[in-house]
C-alpha positions in Angstrom: 51.5 23.6 78.9 53.1 24.5 81.5 55.1 21.5 83.1 57.5 22.7 85.3 58.1 26.1 87.0 61.3 27.1 87.9 63.1 29.5 90.4 66.6 31.8 91.0 66.6 33.1 94.0 69.5 36.0 94.5 71.0 36.7 98.0 74.2 38.2 99.1 77.7 36.5 100.0 79.4 36.7 104.0 81.3 40.3 102.0 78.3 41.4 100.4 79.0 39.9 96.7 75.6 39.2 95.0 74.8 35.9 94.9 72.2 32.9 93.9 71.2 30.9 97.1 69.0 28.6 95.8 68.0 27.9 92.3 65.5 24.6 91.2 62.4 23.3 90.4 59.4 24.4 92.6 57.8 21.2 93.7 54.1 21.0 92.4 51.8 20.2 95.7 47.9 19.0 95.7 45.6 17.7 98.0 42.6 15.4 97.9 40.3 17.9 99.0 40.9 20.3 96.0 40.7 17.5 93.4 42.2 18.5 89.9 44.2 21.7 91.6 48.0 22.2 91.5 49.3 24.5 93.5 53.0 26.1 93.2 54.6 28.0 96.1 57.3 29.6 94.6 58.4 32.0 97.8 57.1 34.2 100.1 58.0 36.7 103.3 57.3 36.8 106.5 54.3 39.6 107.7 56.2 43.2 109.2 58.8 45.1 107.4 60.2 44.0 104.2 63.7 44.2 105.0 66.9 43.2 102.0 70.3 42.8 102.9 69.7 39.2 104.8 69.5 35.8 103.3 66.4 34.8 104.8 64.3 31.1 104.1 60.9 31.4 102.1 58.0 31.9 104.2 55.0 29.6 103.0 52.9 29.2 105.4 50.3 30.2 106.7 49.1 30.2 103.0 47.7 33.5 103.4 50.3 35.9 104.4 50.2 38.5 107.9 50.2 42.4 107.3 53.3 42.9 105.3 53.9 39.8 104.2 54.1 38.4 101.2 53.4 34.8 99.4 54.4 34.1 95.4 52.2 30.9 94.2 50.9 29.9 91.1 47.8 27.7 90.3 46.9 25.3 87.8 42.7 25.0 88.1 41.4 21.9 86.8 38.4 22.1 84.0 34.9 22.8 84.7 36.1 23.5 88.3 35.6 26.6 91.1 38.0 26.4 93.4 37.2 25.2 96.7 35.2 23.0 95.5 36.6 19.9 96.9 35.8 16.0 97.2 33.3 14.8 98.9 31.1 17.8 98.9 27.4 16.2 98.3 29.2 12.6 97.0 29.9 10.1 98.9 32.8 10.9 100.9 32.6 9.4 104.4 33.1 11.3 107.1 36.6 10.2 107.8 37.9 10.2 105.1 36.5 13.8 104.5 38.4 14.7 107.9 41.8 13.1 106.5 41.3 15.1 103.0 40.8 18.2 105.1 43.7 17.9 107.3 46.1 16.8 104.3 44.6 20.1 102.9 45.3 21.8 106.3 49.2 20.3 106.7 50.0 21.6 102.8 48.3 24.7 102.2 47.1 26.4 106.2 44.6 28.6 105.9 43.1 27.9 103.0 39.7 25.6 103.6 39.8 27.6 106.7 38.5 30.6 104.1 36.8 28.6 102.0 34.4 27.3 104.7 34.0 30.5 106.3 31.4 31.0 103.6 28.2 29.7 104.4 26.8 30.5 101.0 29.0 29.1 98.3 32.3 27.4 99.4 34.3 28.4 96.4 33.9 32.1 97.6 35.8 33.5 99.9 37.7 37.1 101.6 41.2 37.5 102.5 42.8 40.3 104.2 45.8 40.4 101.3 45.6 42.5 97.7 46.2 39.7 94.9 48.0 40.7 91.6 47.4 38.0 89.5 47.8 37.1 86.4 46.7 34.7 83.7 49.5 32.7 81.6 47.3 29.5 80.5 43.7 29.0 79.8 40.9 31.2 81.0 39.9 31.9 84.6 36.7 33.9 85.7 36.7 35.9 88.7 33.2 35.9 90.3 32.4 39.0 92.7 28.9 39.8 94.6 25.7 39.5 92.7 27.0 37.0 90.5 29.1 39.2 88.4 31.9 37.9 86.5 34.7 38.9 84.2 37.1 36.4 82.2 39.8 36.4 81.8 41.9 34.9 78.9 45.9 34.4 79.2 47.3 37.4 78.9 44.8 39.1 81.9 46.5 41.1 85.0 43.8 40.8 88.1 44.1 43.0 91.0 41.8 41.4 94.0 41.6 44.1 97.0 40.2 42.3 100.0 37.0 41.4 98.5 34.8 38.9 98.4 35.5 36.6 95.4 35.8 32.9 93.6 37.7 31.8 91.0 35.6 29.8 88.6 37.4 27.4 85.2 34.3 28.0 82.8 36.4 25.9 80.3 37.4 22.7 79.4 41.2 23.2 79.6 42.8 23.7 82.5 44.1 27.6 83.6 47.7 28.5 85.1 47.3 31.9 87.3 50.5 33.0 88.7 49.6 35.2 91.9 51.9 37.9 94.3 49.4 37.7 97.5 50.4 40.9 100.1 49.0 40.9 103.6 46.9 43.7 104.1 45.1 45.6 107.6 42.0 45.4 106.4 40.2 49.0 106.9 36.2 49.5 106.6 34.8 51.4 103.7 35.0 55.0 104.1 38.2 55.3 106.6 
C-alpha cells in the first residue's frame, strides 16, 4: 500500500533554464467529517487560461477548480464507505460537534461539503462543473450514477467523469486509492 505521495514540480530560472522548484512529500489531509478518507492535494492551477513560463504557486482552494483551472489530488477511500458519508449522519454527534467538523472540513477542502450537502436524496451523490480523469491505483471503487447504475472499477481502471451526478463507493473490505485530475468546466445544457 502506498503510504507517501511525492511530487516534483518543474519551473524555470530567471535565465530560462529548466529547474525543479519543489520536490518532496505531499502531506496527507484528513477531516473528521469524512472518517477514514485521506486526501493528498498535489497541485492545482487558477481558473482561466492555462499558462506556462512563470513559477506559479499551487492553487488548491477551492476544492473544485473554476473554468480553465485544474486540481491534481489523490484520495484514499475507507473500506465499506461512500464518499461524502461523514460522521454524525444519523449518529450520536451533537449539533455543535457536527458544526465544528463541518467548519474543519470547509477550511481544509472548501466547497467539498457543499457539493455533497446539495443533494437531498443522498449525501454521497454530488455534481460538479468539472471533467474528472480518475485512475484507480489500489483496491477498487464503484462509481454510481442516476438510476442505481454502477460500475466496479478495480485497480488499473481509468474513469472519465463529465459533470454528471455521481457517487464514489468503496464496497470492499480494503482501502481504495484513486488519483484524480479535475478540470474546471463551463456547464452547458444537453443539446447546446
